[in-house]
C-alpha positions as CSV (number, residue, x, y, z in Angstrom):
1,M,21.6,114.3,-197.7
2,F,20.1,113.0,-201.0
3,N,23.4,113.0,-202.9
4,K,24.5,110.8,-200.5
5,Y,22.1,108.1,-201.4
6,Y,22.6,108.5,-205.0
7,E,26.3,108.4,-205.0
8,D,26.3,104.8,-202.7
9,E,23.4,103.5,-205.2
10,L,25.6,104.7,-208.3
11,A,28.9,102.8,-206.9
12,F,26.9,99.7,-206.0
13,L,25.5,99.6,-209.9
14,R,28.7,100.1,-211.3
15,E,31.1,97.7,-208.9
16,M,27.7,94.9,-209.7
17,G,28.0,95.7,-213.1
18,A,31.9,95.2,-213.4
19,E,31.2,91.6,-211.8
20,F,28.4,90.7,-214.1
21,A,30.5,92.0,-216.7
22,R,33.5,89.6,-215.8
23,A,30.9,86.7,-215.9
24,N,29.2,88.2,-219.4
25,P,32.1,89.0,-221.5
26,A,29.7,89.7,-224.2
27,A,28.2,92.5,-222.2
28,A,31.5,94.1,-221.1
29,P,31.8,96.8,-223.5
30,Y,28.7,98.4,-222.3
31,L,29.0,97.7,-218.4
32,A,32.6,97.3,-217.2
33,E,34.3,100.6,-217.6
34,R,33.0,104.2,-217.6
35,G,33.5,105.1,-221.1
36,G,31.1,102.2,-222.4
37,D,27.8,102.7,-224.3
38,P,26.8,106.5,-222.6
39,D,23.1,105.2,-223.4
40,V,23.8,102.3,-220.3
41,E,25.6,105.3,-218.3
42,R,22.9,107.4,-218.4
43,L,20.1,104.3,-217.4
44,L,22.4,103.7,-214.2
45,E,22.5,107.3,-213.5
46,G,18.6,107.4,-213.7
47,F,18.1,103.9,-211.9
48,A,20.7,105.1,-209.1
49,F,18.5,108.7,-208.8
50,L,15.3,106.6,-208.5
51,A,16.9,104.2,-206.3
52,G,18.6,107.0,-203.9
53,Q,15.0,108.7,-203.7
54,L,13.4,105.0,-202.1
55,R,16.5,104.6,-199.7
56,Q,15.7,108.0,-198.4
57,K,12.2,107.8,-198.1
58,L,12.4,104.6,-196.2
59,D,14.6,106.0,-193.9
60,D,12.6,109.2,-193.3
61,E,9.5,106.8,-192.5
62,L,11.7,104.7,-190.1
63,P,11.4,107.5,-187.9
64,E,8.4,108.5,-188.1
65,L,7.1,104.8,-187.8
66,V,9.2,104.4,-184.4
67,Q,7.6,107.8,-183.3
68,S,3.7,106.5,-183.8
69,V,5.0,103.3,-181.7
70,M,6.1,106.0,-178.9
71,Q,3.5,108.1,-179.3
72,L,1.2,105.5,-178.3
73,L,3.0,103.2,-175.7
74,W,5.1,106.0,-174.5
75,P,4.0,109.3,-175.1
76,H,6.2,111.2,-171.9
77,Y,9.2,109.8,-174.3
78,L,8.3,112.5,-176.9
79,R,8.4,115.3,-174.6
80,P,10.7,117.9,-173.6
81,V,11.9,117.9,-170.1
82,P,11.0,121.1,-168.7
83,P,13.3,123.4,-166.6
84,L,13.3,122.6,-163.1
85,T,13.9,124.5,-159.7
86,I,13.8,124.4,-156.2
87,L,11.7,127.7,-154.4
88,Q,11.6,128.2,-150.9
89,F,8.1,130.2,-149.3
90,E,8.6,132.4,-146.5
91,P,5.9,133.8,-144.5
92,Q,5.0,137.5,-144.7
93,P,6.0,139.5,-141.6
94,Q,2.9,139.1,-139.2
95,A,1.2,137.7,-141.9
96,V,1.2,134.0,-140.8
97,R,0.3,133.0,-137.3
98,E,-1.3,129.5,-138.0
99,P,-0.4,126.6,-140.7
100,Q,-1.5,127.9,-144.2
101,T,-1.3,125.6,-146.9
102,I,0.1,126.6,-150.2
103,P,-1.6,124.0,-153.0
104,R,0.3,122.2,-155.5
105,G,0.1,123.8,-158.8
106,S,0.1,127.3,-157.8
107,E,2.2,129.7,-160.1
108,V,5.1,132.3,-159.8
109,D,7.0,134.1,-162.3
110,S,10.4,135.0,-163.1
111,V,12.0,137.9,-164.0
112,P,11.6,139.1,-167.8
113,V,14.2,137.4,-169.9
114,E,14.4,139.0,-173.4
115,G,10.9,140.7,-172.6
116,T,9.4,137.4,-171.5
117,P,8.9,136.2,-167.8
118,C,9.1,132.3,-167.7
119,R,6.2,131.0,-165.5
120,F,7.0,128.0,-162.8
121,R,4.2,125.9,-160.9
122,T,4.9,124.2,-157.9
123,C,4.9,120.6,-157.8
124,G,3.9,119.6,-154.1
125,E,2.0,121.1,-151.7
126,V,3.7,123.2,-148.7
127,R,2.5,123.6,-145.5
128,L,3.6,127.3,-144.5
129,L,4.1,128.0,-140.4
130,P,5.1,130.7,-138.7
131,L,8.7,129.7,-137.6
132,A,12.0,129.7,-139.0
133,I,15.3,127.6,-139.1
134,E,18.0,129.9,-136.9
135,S,20.5,127.7,-137.0
136,A,21.8,124.6,-138.1
137,D,24.8,122.9,-135.7
138,A,26.7,119.5,-136.0
139,E,27.9,118.8,-132.3
140,R,29.6,116.0,-130.7
141,P,30.2,116.1,-126.7
142,A,32.4,113.8,-125.6
143,G,31.6,110.0,-125.1
144,S,28.9,110.5,-127.7
145,A,28.4,110.2,-131.5
146,G,27.0,113.6,-131.8
147,H,24.0,115.4,-133.5
148,L,22.4,117.7,-135.6
149,R,21.0,120.4,-133.9
150,L,18.5,122.8,-135.3
151,L,17.1,125.9,-133.6
152,F,13.7,127.6,-134.4
153,R,12.2,130.7,-133.8
154,L,8.8,131.6,-134.0
155,G,7.1,134.3,-135.7
156,Q,6.4,137.4,-133.9
157,G,3.3,137.2,-131.6
158,V,2.8,133.7,-132.6
159,K,2.2,131.3,-129.4
160,A,3.2,128.2,-128.9
161,E,0.7,126.2,-126.9
162,A,-1.8,127.5,-130.5
163,L,0.8,125.8,-132.6
164,D,0.6,121.8,-134.0
165,L,3.4,121.5,-135.9
166,G,2.5,117.7,-136.5
167,R,4.4,117.2,-139.2
168,L,8.0,119.3,-140.5
169,R,9.1,118.9,-144.4
170,L,12.8,119.4,-144.1
171,F,14.9,120.0,-147.3
172,L,18.8,119.6,-147.2
173,H,20.5,122.1,-149.1
174,G,24.1,123.3,-150.4
175,E,27.2,121.4,-152.0
176,P,26.5,117.4,-152.8
177,T,29.0,116.0,-150.4
178,T,27.5,118.1,-147.3
179,T,24.1,117.2,-148.1
180,S,25.3,113.5,-149.0
181,A,26.7,113.0,-145.5
182,L,23.6,114.6,-144.2
183,F,21.1,112.5,-146.2
184,L,22.9,109.3,-144.3
185,Q,23.3,111.1,-140.9
186,L,19.6,111.4,-141.0
187,T,18.3,107.9,-142.5
188,R,20.5,105.6,-142.2
189,R,22.4,106.6,-139.0
190,L,20.4,108.1,-136.2
191,K,19.2,107.1,-132.8
192,E,16.6,109.5,-131.5
193,I,15.1,112.9,-132.0
194,V,14.6,114.9,-129.5
195,V,12.6,118.2,-129.0
196,A,12.9,120.8,-126.2
197,P,12.6,124.5,-125.5
198,A,16.0,126.1,-126.7
199,G,18.5,126.3,-123.8
200,G,16.1,124.3,-122.1
201,A,18.8,123.2,-119.1
202,A,19.0,119.8,-117.9
203,G,16.0,118.0,-116.5
204,S,13.3,120.1,-118.7
205,A,10.5,118.9,-120.2
206,Q,11.2,117.4,-123.4
207,A,10.1,114.9,-126.0
208,T,11.5,112.1,-127.3
209,L,10.6,110.4,-131.2
210,P,12.1,106.9,-132.7
211,Q,14.6,107.4,-135.6
212,D,11.8,105.9,-137.7
213,S,10.4,109.4,-137.5
214,V,12.0,110.5,-140.0
215,K,11.2,109.3,-143.6
216,A,12.6,110.2,-147.2
217,A,10.2,112.4,-149.4
218,G,9.4,113.1,-152.8
219,F,8.2,109.4,-154.3
220,A,4.6,109.7,-154.2
221,G,2.5,110.5,-156.7
222,E,1.2,114.1,-155.4
223,D,5.2,115.1,-155.5
224,A,5.4,114.3,-159.7
225,L,7.9,116.3,-161.5
226,I,6.9,116.0,-165.0
227,P,3.0,115.2,-165.8
228,Y,2.8,111.7,-167.1
229,P,0.0,110.1,-168.9
230,P,-2.3,107.9,-167.0
231,H,-1.5,104.5,-168.8
232,A,2.3,105.0,-168.5
233,F,4.6,103.3,-165.9
234,P,5.2,105.8,-163.3
235,G,8.8,104.4,-162.1
236,Y,10.2,105.8,-165.5
237,R,8.8,108.9,-164.0
238,L,11.0,108.2,-160.9
239,L,14.4,107.7,-162.9
240,Q,13.2,110.5,-165.3
241,E,13.1,113.0,-162.3
242,Y,15.7,111.9,-160.5
243,F,18.6,112.9,-163.6
244,A,16.4,116.0,-164.5
245,L,16.8,117.1,-160.8
246,P,18.3,114.7,-158.0
247,Q,17.2,117.5,-155.3
248,K,14.0,116.7,-155.7
249,F,15.4,113.7,-153.5
250,L,16.4,115.9,-150.5
251,F,12.9,116.0,-148.9
252,L,12.7,114.7,-145.4
253,D,9.5,114.4,-143.4
254,L,9.8,114.7,-139.3
255,E,6.7,113.1,-138.7
256,G,4.7,112.8,-135.0
257,L,6.3,115.9,-133.4
258,P,4.7,116.9,-130.3
259,R,2.5,120.1,-129.6
260,L,5.3,123.0,-128.1
261,G,3.0,124.0,-125.3
262,P,3.3,121.1,-122.8
263,L,7.1,121.7,-123.4
264,G,7.4,124.9,-122.0
265,V,8.4,126.8,-125.3
266,A,8.3,130.5,-125.3
267,D,9.5,131.9,-128.0
268,A,12.3,129.0,-129.6
269,F,12.7,125.6,-129.4
270,E,15.5,122.9,-130.7
271,I,15.3,119.9,-132.0
272,R,18.2,117.1,-131.9
273,F,19.1,114.5,-134.5
274,V,20.9,111.8,-132.0
275,F,23.4,110.0,-134.1
276,A,24.0,106.5,-133.4
277,R,27.4,106.8,-135.3
278,P,29.2,109.6,-135.6
279,P,29.8,110.6,-139.8
280,E,33.0,110.0,-141.2
281,A,34.5,113.5,-141.8
282,P,32.7,115.7,-139.4
283,L,30.3,118.1,-140.5
284,R,30.4,122.0,-141.0
285,L,27.0,123.7,-141.4
286,I,25.1,126.8,-141.7
287,A,21.7,127.7,-140.8
288,D,21.2,127.4,-144.6
289,N,21.8,123.8,-145.0
290,V,18.4,122.5,-143.8
291,R,15.6,124.6,-144.9
292,L,12.3,125.0,-144.5
293,H,8.8,125.4,-146.9
294,C,10.4,124.4,-149.8
295,V,9.1,122.9,-153.4
296,P,10.0,121.8,-156.3
297,A,8.8,123.5,-159.2
298,V,8.3,123.0,-163.3
299,N,8.2,125.8,-166.0
300,L,5.1,124.5,-167.5
301,F,1.8,126.5,-167.7
302,P,-1.4,126.4,-169.9
303,V,-2.1,128.0,-172.9
304,E,-4.5,127.7,-175.9
305,S,-2.9,127.7,-179.7
306,D,-3.5,130.4,-182.2
307,P,-6.5,129.3,-184.1
308,I,-6.1,126.9,-187.2
309,R,-7.8,128.0,-190.2
310,V,-8.6,124.8,-191.9
311,D,-8.8,124.3,-195.7
312,H,-8.0,122.4,-198.8
313,Q,-4.4,123.9,-199.0
314,K,-2.4,122.0,-196.7
315,T,-3.0,118.9,-195.2
316,E,-0.4,119.8,-191.9
317,Y,-0.5,122.6,-189.4
318,R,2.2,123.7,-187.1
319,V,1.0,124.1,-183.3
320,R,1.9,127.9,-181.9
321,P,0.7,129.2,-178.5
322,S,-1.3,132.0,-178.7
323,G,-0.1,135.4,-177.9
324,M,3.6,134.2,-177.0
325,N,6.8,134.9,-179.3
326,P,7.5,131.6,-181.1
327,A,10.9,131.4,-179.9
328,H,9.9,131.7,-176.3
329,A,7.5,128.7,-176.1
330,E,7.6,125.3,-177.3
331,V,4.6,122.7,-176.7
332,F,5.0,120.3,-173.7
333,S,1.8,118.3,-174.6
334,I,-1.2,119.0,-176.6
335,D,-4.4,118.5,-174.0
336,S,-7.2,119.3,-176.0
337,V,-8.1,119.8,-179.4
338,R,-11.9,121.8,-180.6
339,G,-13.4,122.9,-183.5
340,W,-16.1,125.2,-184.3
341,V,-17.9,125.1,-187.2
342,R,-19.3,128.3,-188.7
343,G,-23.0,129.0,-187.5
344,T,-22.8,126.6,-184.5
345,V,-22.0,127.2,-180.7
346,E,-21.0,123.9,-179.6
347,P,-17.7,123.0,-180.1
348,R,-16.4,119.6,-181.6
349,E,-14.0,117.8,-180.1
350,Y,-11.4,115.5,-181.7
351,P,-9.7,112.8,-179.8
352,P,-5.6,111.8,-180.4
353,F,-5.2,109.1,-183.2
354,Y,-2.2,107.7,-181.3
355,S,-5.0,106.3,-178.4
356,F,-6.8,103.7,-177.5
357,R,-10.2,105.4,-178.1
358,H,-11.1,104.3,-181.4
359,G,-13.6,102.2,-180.7
360,A,-16.6,101.3,-183.4
361,A,-14.2,104.2,-185.6
362,A,-11.4,101.2,-186.2
363,G,-13.4,100.4,-189.2
364,G,-14.1,103.9,-190.3
365,R,-17.9,103.3,-190.1
366,S,-18.4,106.1,-187.6
367,G,-16.6,108.5,-189.9
368,T,-14.9,109.9,-186.9
369,V,-11.6,112.1,-187.5
370,F,-8.7,112.4,-185.4
371,Y,-5.8,114.8,-185.2
372,H,-2.3,113.0,-185.2
373,S,0.6,115.2,-184.2
374,R,4.1,114.7,-184.9
375,I,7.2,116.4,-183.5
376,R,10.2,118.1,-185.4
377,H,13.4,119.4,-184.5
378,S,13.1,122.9,-184.3
379,V,13.8,124.9,-188.0
380,V,15.5,127.7,-185.9
381,G,17.6,126.6,-182.7
382,R,17.2,124.1,-180.3
383,G,14.2,122.7,-179.4
384,V,11.0,121.0,-180.9
385,D,8.2,122.2,-183.2
386,T,5.0,120.2,-182.8
387,H,2.7,119.8,-186.1
388,V,-0.9,118.3,-186.6
389,S,-2.9,117.0,-189.4
390,F,-6.5,115.5,-189.3
391,V,-7.0,111.7,-190.7
392,T,-9.4,109.0,-190.6
393,A,-9.1,105.6,-188.1
394,E,-7.5,104.4,-191.2
395,Q,-4.9,107.3,-191.4
396,E,-6.1,108.6,-194.6
397,G,-6.2,112.3,-194.6
398,A,-9.5,114.1,-194.0
399,L,-10.3,117.5,-193.7
400,P,-12.6,118.0,-190.4
401,P,-16.2,119.6,-190.9
402,T,-14.8,122.8,-188.9
403,E,-13.4,125.8,-190.1
404,T,-11.6,127.4,-187.1
405,V,-9.7,124.4,-184.6
406,V,-8.0,125.6,-180.9
407,M,-5.9,123.7,-178.9
408,G,-5.3,123.4,-175.3
409,L,-1.7,122.9,-174.7
410,T,0.8,123.2,-171.5
411,C,3.8,124.7,-172.9
412,T,7.1,125.4,-171.8
413,N,9.9,128.7,-171.8
414,R,11.8,126.9,-174.3
415,H,15.5,127.8,-173.4
416,L,14.9,131.0,-172.2
417,P,14.9,129.8,-168.1
418,A,18.4,128.8,-168.7
419,A,19.6,132.9,-168.5
420,L,18.0,133.2,-165.2
421,R,20.0,133.2,-161.6
422,L,19.3,132.5,-158.0
423,G,16.2,134.5,-156.7
424,D,15.0,135.5,-160.0
425,V,11.8,133.3,-159.8
426,S,10.3,135.5,-157.4
427,R,7.5,137.5,-159.0
428,A,4.1,137.0,-157.9
429,T,0.8,136.0,-160.2
430,A,-2.6,135.7,-159.4
431,S,-2.5,132.4,-158.0
432,S,0.3,133.1,-156.5
433,P,-0.6,133.0,-151.9
434,E,-0.3,136.4,-150.8
435,F,1.2,135.8,-147.4
436,A,3.8,134.9,-148.8
437,R,7.0,135.7,-150.5
438,F,9.0,133.2,-152.4
439,R,12.5,132.4,-154.7
440,N,14.5,129.6,-156.3
441,I,17.5,128.8,-154.4
442,T,18.9,126.3,-156.5
443,P,20.1,127.3,-160.6
444,V,16.8,126.7,-163.1
445,S,17.9,123.4,-164.8
446,A,18.2,123.4,-168.5
447,S,15.3,122.2,-171.3
448,V,16.2,119.1,-173.0
449,P,14.5,118.7,-176.0
450,P,13.1,114.7,-176.5
451,P,15.9,112.6,-178.7
452,L,14.3,112.3,-182.0
453,G,17.7,111.6,-183.8
454,G,18.9,108.2,-185.3
455,G,19.3,106.2,-182.1
456,L,15.3,106.6,-180.9
457,H,15.0,103.4,-182.4
458,W,17.3,101.9,-180.6
459,R,15.5,103.7,-177.4
460,L,12.4,102.0,-178.7
461,V,13.5,98.4,-178.5
462,S,15.4,99.4,-175.0
463,N,11.5,100.3,-173.8
464,L,10.2,96.8,-175.6
465,S,12.7,94.6,-174.5
466,L,11.6,95.6,-170.5
467,N,9.1,93.9,-170.8
468,Y,10.8,90.7,-171.5
469,L,14.1,91.1,-169.6
470,S,14.9,90.4,-166.1
471,L,16.5,93.5,-164.6
472,A,18.8,91.3,-162.5
473,S,21.6,92.1,-164.4
474,V,24.4,95.1,-164.7
475,D,23.7,95.4,-168.1
476,A,19.9,95.6,-168.0
477,L,19.8,98.0,-165.0
478,R,22.5,100.1,-167.0
479,S,20.6,100.0,-170.0
480,V,17.0,101.0,-168.7
481,L,18.7,103.9,-166.5
482,A,20.2,105.3,-169.5
483,V,17.3,105.0,-171.3
484,Y,16.2,107.9,-169.7
485,N,18.7,110.3,-168.9
486,F,18.2,112.7,-171.2
487,Q,20.4,115.5,-169.4
488,A,23.5,113.1,-170.7
489,L,22.2,113.6,-174.4
490,E,22.5,117.5,-174.3
491,D,25.2,118.3,-171.2
492,R,28.5,116.8,-171.0
493,T,29.1,116.6,-167.5
494,A,25.9,115.3,-166.8
495,A,27.0,112.6,-169.6
496,R,30.3,111.8,-167.5
497,E,28.6,112.2,-163.8
498,S,26.1,109.4,-165.5
499,E,28.9,107.2,-166.8
500,L,30.6,107.1,-163.9
501,R,27.4,106.3,-161.7
502,L,26.1,103.4,-164.2
503,Q,29.8,101.8,-163.7
504,G,29.1,102.4,-160.0
505,I,26.7,99.4,-160.4
506,L,29.4,96.2,-159.9
507,G,27.0,93.5,-159.4
508,V,23.2,92.7,-159.4
509,R,22.2,89.2,-157.9
510,S,18.2,88.3,-157.2
511,L,17.4,85.4,-155.3
512,P,14.0,84.4,-154.5
513,E,12.9,84.9,-150.4
514,E,9.0,83.9,-149.3
515,R,7.7,85.5,-146.5
516,L,4.8,86.2,-144.4
517,L,2.1,88.8,-145.3
518,R,-0.9,88.9,-142.6
519,G,-0.2,85.9,-142.1
520,S,-0.3,84.4,-145.9
521,P,3.3,83.1,-147.5
522,I,4.2,85.6,-150.1
523,R,7.1,84.8,-152.5
524,G,9.1,87.8,-154.0
525,S,13.1,88.4,-154.9
526,R,15.5,89.7,-153.0
527,V,17.7,92.0,-155.1
528,E,21.4,92.4,-154.6
529,I,23.4,95.3,-155.4
530,E,27.5,96.0,-154.9
531,M,28.0,99.2,-155.5
532,K,31.3,101.2,-155.3
533,E,31.4,104.3,-153.3
534,G,33.7,106.1,-154.9
535,N,31.7,106.3,-158.0
536,F,29.8,108.8,-155.8
537,A,29.9,112.4,-154.4
538,G,29.5,109.9,-151.0
539,E,28.1,107.2,-149.6
540,G,24.6,109.4,-149.0
541,E,24.4,110.1,-152.6
542,M,24.8,106.2,-153.2
543,V,22.4,105.1,-150.5
544,L,19.8,107.7,-152.1
545,F,20.2,106.6,-155.3
546,A,19.5,102.7,-154.1
547,G,16.6,104.2,-152.8
548,V,15.2,105.6,-156.1
549,L,16.0,102.2,-157.4
550,Q,13.9,99.9,-154.7
551,E,10.9,102.6,-155.3
552,F,11.5,102.0,-159.1
553,L,11.7,98.1,-158.6
554,S,8.8,98.1,-156.1
555,L,6.3,99.5,-159.2
556,Y,7.9,97.3,-161.6
557,C,7.3,94.4,-159.4
558,T,3.7,93.0,-159.5
559,M,1.1,93.1,-157.1
560,N,1.1,89.4,-155.9
561,S,5.2,89.7,-155.3
562,F,7.6,92.1,-152.9
563,V,10.9,93.3,-153.2
564,H,13.8,93.6,-151.0
565,L,16.6,95.6,-151.8
566,V,20.1,94.7,-150.5
567,V,23.1,97.4,-151.2
568,R,26.9,96.2,-150.3
569,G,29.3,99.0,-150.7
570,A,32.6,97.5,-152.4
571,Q,34.8,100.2,-150.9
572,H,34.0,100.4,-147.0
573,G,32.2,96.9,-147.0
574,E,28.6,98.6,-145.2
575,T,25.2,97.1,-146.0
576,Y,22.0,98.5,-146.6
577,E,19.2,97.1,-146.1
578,W,15.6,98.5,-146.8
579,N,12.3,97.1,-146.0
580,P,10.4,94.7,-148.5
581,R,8.0,96.3,-150.8
582,V,4.8,94.4,-151.9
583,G,4.8,95.0,-155.5
584,Q,2.5,97.9,-157.0
585,L,2.4,96.6,-160.9
586,S,-1.4,95.9,-161.4
587,L,-1.7,92.3,-163.3
588,V,-4.8,93.4,-165.5
């Protein structure tokens, strides 16, 4: 790399020397040709060598400066996107007779890959019920728009009158065209929902629920896949998660379900989702297209680092997870840094340098030592390595008054999970539920390293510009979506899909709108987006994508305003409208 800088500087000096010689004929014998004074030639080469070193140093420090700003404002952008999948839990036979809760963060293992099991943790709470979906059928009796019929079977020995369903979370599973059509019918084209005993005759007891009993899930903070710093804008997390695992937003909550006892349910019942409009193409379904007890899972786990012996021999130390093959573990985040002085028991905590916690130490008066982390491309293989150094508040090198430093880390298994197949994430851990078995029902996504290349500073500019530019333009909206699609940087298929999706946004327009909120007038924005349905896997995927945008815009909007999203399909002319959402961005 240095030869390039040297050759560029030498060529520049010779070119400029020739021009100087033409303007100053007396100096021509020395500068005009290579065959001139050899001492001048050596002088030019030496100067080109020094100037080349200076240019290389400046170019090397620009990414360091950009990375420093990113660590302060958007630390999540410098973290890898960990492998993700969808797990399904099933009650062990006769082990569950009433609803059981599997908490968020429950850990599960995969089969070993190269001798190392990959550890995942659940990204949401699972309410495990003693029932299963026996069949799923799309039926269209004469004179109707059709309905989706789900047949549920209670577990052995479970009494219907003692079971309180309350809420069911359903996962739409299968090919994108099937899940897209199902999502559209269940969220936009429902007339009502009917709950009745299985095979009940006409006139038998049944309960009817309104169409708004079905709600899209996966947008709440408790359903987050990727840990984000507290001060980071949560709207970016939604975009990043949509591109990393779009199946995360194929969960639907069915709320307000009645008790089964008064309906005369014995051991089975059915739920019919009655359509207000028939689907464009017949739905060909199997029971696996709608699943119970599913939850996203992420390949993240806590581990401590190898102890670091701090001495005067070096200023930077590589962070390695303790007890693991370095090729099988990658640091996602440094959660804590603790040091021990010989002869003491209490550890000393080191705060991160890129934080808002300097306080009095900003002037260096307190002598506080901070840890400074830096991420670099891995020397061997794909991925990144993390290094730390210790500095003062003035960013001068410092030796902490400790002998041993240990860090609390959150790690991934690098690229090992990419070798896992369907059903491989099925091994129990100490925190796995004993009353349920589980397995992954979707392929595990590949780990994606953070974009540390030359384009990082342009992504910094894109993030900074979002604070000053309106998103009510096609280019601005496409830009923010592209910035958080890490998969497109590594996967050509994902890049093509992303480009097609972005090109499907044909127009964006923002209009002022006023509404009454709790008796008081409030001013907001009506955002109209025109999309091309053919650029998506189906009209349902377009609606799902627009739903993510709706949530993002409401998070981007200030809390003293609201956003009202309207999406129009350019090919079919269908208009989809979301209820106005009050902004969630705090002014202070």
